[in-house]
C-alpha positions as CSV (number, residue, x, y, z in Angstrom):
1,M,26.3,37.1,-10.8
2,A,30.3,37.6,-11.9
3,S,30.9,37.3,-15.6
4,R,32.8,34.9,-16.6
5,A,36.2,37.0,-16.7
6,E,35.7,38.3,-13.5
7,Q,35.4,34.7,-12.3
8,H,38.4,32.7,-11.2
9,R,39.4,29.1,-12.4
10,L,40.7,27.3,-9.5
11,R,42.5,24.1,-10.5
12,V,42.6,21.1,-8.1
13,R,44.9,17.9,-8.0
14,Y,43.1,14.8,-6.4
15,G,43.9,11.2,-6.2
16,K,41.6,8.4,-7.0
17,D,42.4,5.2,-4.8
18,G,40.9,2.5,-2.6
19,R,37.6,1.2,-3.2
20,L,36.8,4.5,-4.8
21,A,38.8,3.3,-8.1
22,Y,36.1,1.5,-9.4
23,L,34.0,4.5,-9.5
24,G,32.9,5.5,-13.2
25,H,33.8,8.4,-14.6
26,L,30.0,9.8,-14.3
27,E,29.9,8.7,-10.8
28,V,33.4,10.2,-10.4
29,L,31.9,13.7,-11.4
30,A,28.7,13.6,-9.0
31,T,30.5,12.9,-6.0
32,I,33.0,15.7,-6.6
33,N,29.9,18.0,-7.6
34,R,28.5,17.1,-4.2
35,S,31.7,17.4,-2.5
36,V,32.1,21.4,-3.9
37,R,28.7,22.3,-2.9
38,R,29.4,21.0,0.5
39,S,32.6,23.1,0.8
40,G,31.1,26.0,0.9
41,L,33.1,27.9,-1.8
42,P,31.9,30.4,-3.6
43,F,30.9,28.5,-7.0
44,A,30.0,29.9,-10.2
45,V,27.2,28.3,-11.9
46,G,25.7,27.9,-15.4
47,N,23.1,29.7,-16.9
48,G,20.7,27.0,-17.9
49,F,17.7,26.1,-16.2
50,A,20.0,22.8,-14.1
51,R,22.1,25.5,-12.6
52,R,25.0,23.4,-12.9
53,I,28.4,23.8,-11.1
54,R,31.1,25.4,-13.6
55,L,33.5,22.3,-13.5
56,Q,35.8,20.6,-16.1
57,F,37.3,17.5,-15.9
58,S,40.7,15.6,-17.1
59,Q,40.2,12.8,-19.4
60,A,38.6,9.8,-17.8
61,L,40.5,7.3,-15.8
62,P,39.3,3.6,-16.8
63,V,37.1,1.7,-14.4
64,G,39.2,0.5,-11.9
65,A,42.5,2.4,-12.3
66,S,43.7,4.6,-9.3
67,S,45.6,7.6,-9.5
68,R,47.6,10.2,-8.2
69,G,47.3,12.9,-10.2
70,E,43.7,14.1,-11.6
71,Y,42.6,17.0,-12.3
72,F,39.2,19.4,-12.3
73,D,38.8,23.2,-13.2
74,L,36.2,25.3,-10.7
75,L,34.9,28.6,-11.4
76,L,34.9,30.7,-8.2
77,T,32.8,34.0,-8.3
78,D,35.3,35.0,-5.7
79,R,38.9,34.6,-4.8
80,V,39.5,32.9,-1.8
81,G,42.6,32.3,-0.5
82,E,43.9,28.5,-1.7
83,G,45.1,27.4,1.5
84,E,41.4,28.2,2.6
85,A,40.2,26.5,-0.6
86,L,42.2,23.5,0.0
87,T,41.0,22.8,3.4
88,A,37.4,23.3,2.4
89,L,37.5,20.9,-0.2
90,R,39.4,18.3,1.9
91,A,36.9,18.3,4.4
92,A,34.0,17.8,1.9
93,T,35.6,15.1,-0.2
94,P,35.8,11.6,0.4
95,A,39.4,10.4,1.4
96,G,39.3,8.4,-1.9
97,L,39.1,11.4,-3.7
98,A,40.6,13.6,-1.9
99,P,42.5,17.0,-3.4
100,Q,46.1,17.1,-3.0
101,A,47.4,20.5,-4.4
102,L,45.9,23.3,-5.7
103,C,46.2,26.9,-7.6
104,Y,45.0,29.3,-9.6
105,V,45.3,29.2,-13.7
106,P,44.9,31.8,-16.1
107,H,41.2,31.6,-18.1
108,R,43.5,32.0,-21.8
109,L,44.1,28.0,-21.2
110,P,42.0,25.4,-23.6
111,A,39.9,23.3,-21.6
112,L,41.5,21.0,-19.1
113,E,40.3,17.8,-21.0
114,A,42.1,18.5,-23.8
115,W,45.2,20.5,-22.7
116,L,46.5,17.4,-20.7
117,S,47.5,15.5,-23.8
118,D,50.2,13.1,-21.7
119,S,49.9,10.4,-18.9
120,L,52.2,8.3,-17.1
121,W,51.1,5.4,-16.3
122,R,52.2,2.4,-13.9
123,V,51.3,-1.0,-14.7
124,E,51.5,-4.4,-12.1
125,L,51.0,-7.3,-13.9
126,L,49.4,-9.9,-11.9
127,G,49.4,-13.7,-11.7
128,E,51.5,-16.1,-13.8
129,V,55.4,-15.2,-14.5
130,V,55.2,-12.4,-17.4
131,P,57.6,-13.5,-20.5
132,A,60.8,-11.7,-21.2
133,Q,59.7,-11.0,-24.4
134,L,56.9,-8.6,-23.7
135,G,59.2,-5.6,-24.4
136,D,59.7,-7.0,-28.3
137,A,56.1,-7.8,-28.4
138,I,55.5,-3.8,-27.4
139,V,58.1,-3.1,-29.8
140,E,56.5,-5.0,-32.5
141,L,53.1,-3.5,-32.3
142,R,54.3,-0.2,-32.1
143,S,56.2,-0.8,-35.7
144,R,52.9,-1.9,-37.4
145,G,51.3,1.5,-36.6
146,S,47.7,1.4,-35.7
147,L,46.3,-1.3,-33.6
148,E,42.5,-2.0,-33.9
149,Y,40.7,-3.1,-30.7
150,L,36.9,-3.2,-29.4
151,R,35.8,-1.5,-26.9
152,G,32.2,-2.7,-26.1
153,E,30.6,-3.8,-29.1
154,R,32.5,-0.4,-31.2
155,R,35.7,-1.0,-33.3
156,K,38.4,1.5,-32.7
157,V,41.4,2.4,-33.9
158,V,44.6,4.0,-32.4
159,D,47.7,5.1,-34.3
160,L,50.9,3.5,-31.8
161,G,53.3,5.6,-33.3
162,S,51.4,9.0,-31.5
163,A,49.7,7.4,-28.6
164,L,52.5,5.1,-27.2
165,R,55.2,7.7,-26.5
166,D,57.5,5.5,-24.2
167,W,57.2,2.4,-22.1
168,D,59.6,0.5,-19.6
169,V,59.3,-2.9,-18.4
170,D,61.3,-3.4,-15.1
171,A,63.8,-6.3,-14.9
172,G,61.3,-8.6,-13.4
173,G,59.0,-7.8,-16.2
174,R,55.7,-7.5,-13.5
175,E,55.6,-3.6,-14.1
176,L,55.4,-1.2,-16.7
177,A,56.2,2.5,-16.8
178,I,53.9,3.9,-20.2
179,V,53.5,7.1,-21.4
180,T,50.6,8.2,-23.8
181,H,49.5,10.7,-25.9
182,A,46.3,11.5,-26.3
183,T,44.2,13.3,-29.1
184,N,41.1,14.1,-29.9
185,E,40.6,11.3,-32.3
186,A,41.6,8.4,-29.9
187,S,43.7,7.7,-27.0
188,L,45.4,4.9,-25.4
189,R,44.4,2.8,-22.7
190,P,47.6,0.3,-20.7
191,A,45.2,-2.6,-21.0
192,V,44.6,-2.3,-24.5
193,L,48.1,-2.2,-25.4
194,L,49.2,-5.3,-23.2
195,D,46.2,-6.8,-24.0
196,A,47.4,-6.8,-27.6
197,A,50.9,-7.9,-27.1
198,F,50.0,-10.6,-25.0
199,R,47.7,-12.2,-27.9
200,L,50.4,-11.1,-30.1
201,M,52.6,-13.8,-28.0
202,G,49.7,-16.4,-28.2
203,L,49.1,-16.0,-24.2
204,R,46.0,-15.1,-22.1
205,P,46.5,-11.5,-20.8
206,P,47.1,-11.2,-17.0
207,S,44.9,-8.9,-14.5
208,L,46.3,-5.6,-14.4
209,R,46.6,-3.0,-11.3
210,V,47.0,0.5,-13.5
211,S,47.4,3.9,-11.9
212,R,48.0,7.0,-13.3
213,E,51.2,8.9,-11.8
214,A,50.8,12.1,-13.5
215,Q,49.5,14.4,-16.7
216,W,50.8,17.4,-18.3
217,H,50.7,19.4,-21.5
218,V,53.5,19.3,-24.4
219,G,53.8,22.6,-25.9
220,D,54.7,23.4,-29.5
221,D,58.2,23.7,-28.9
222,G,58.0,20.2,-27.1
223,S,58.3,21.7,-23.4
224,K,56.7,19.7,-20.5
225,L,54.1,21.8,-18.7
226,D,53.1,20.9,-15.5
227,A,49.5,21.0,-15.0
228,L,49.5,23.3,-11.7
229,G,52.6,25.8,-13.6
230,P,54.0,27.9,-12.7
231,W,52.0,30.6,-14.9
232,E,54.0,33.7,-16.6
């Protein structure tokens, strides 16, 4: 068996849409595991009894959200051409999770979930007419600093000064672009932000259609680094 240093770290970008948007994160992991096994690629496995495929995933999507930019890292024991690997994975994966692009990345990079820190979300508000003051409500929430909310029965707090990088409400008030920043302590989901904004306005939050459009890493100098490189 090839040592970890001899293995090849293949990064794959894939989408999540259609009915598969309602798969939970663990179901997505299980589906991609099965797809990798079917692909015929020379995947590496761990040393434990279960012999699990060596996979790392980007941060979990909220259930019901679609995406144009999810990622996983797969370790291979032999280097396979990128075109050949992409063809094999596409043939073995359900269309709703189909790989879009891939490349080999350096082993020195941190774990994928921690390294991809920023996300661009597109949110469509459904149902009733959206009030013009939605943008003002988001400004007010961010000025307060922290946002407290419940996830299940657990009380959580997120620092909006750090977690909410940017946002834009379109002229019609029905679509938003939101940029979030995740840390080891917390991450911000668009539904949490908009739920708080509508409650601040004294209104019932509407139904949402949420899509993650992209993920990237922000370097120490503030530079934006794409998950697929290029690498020096």
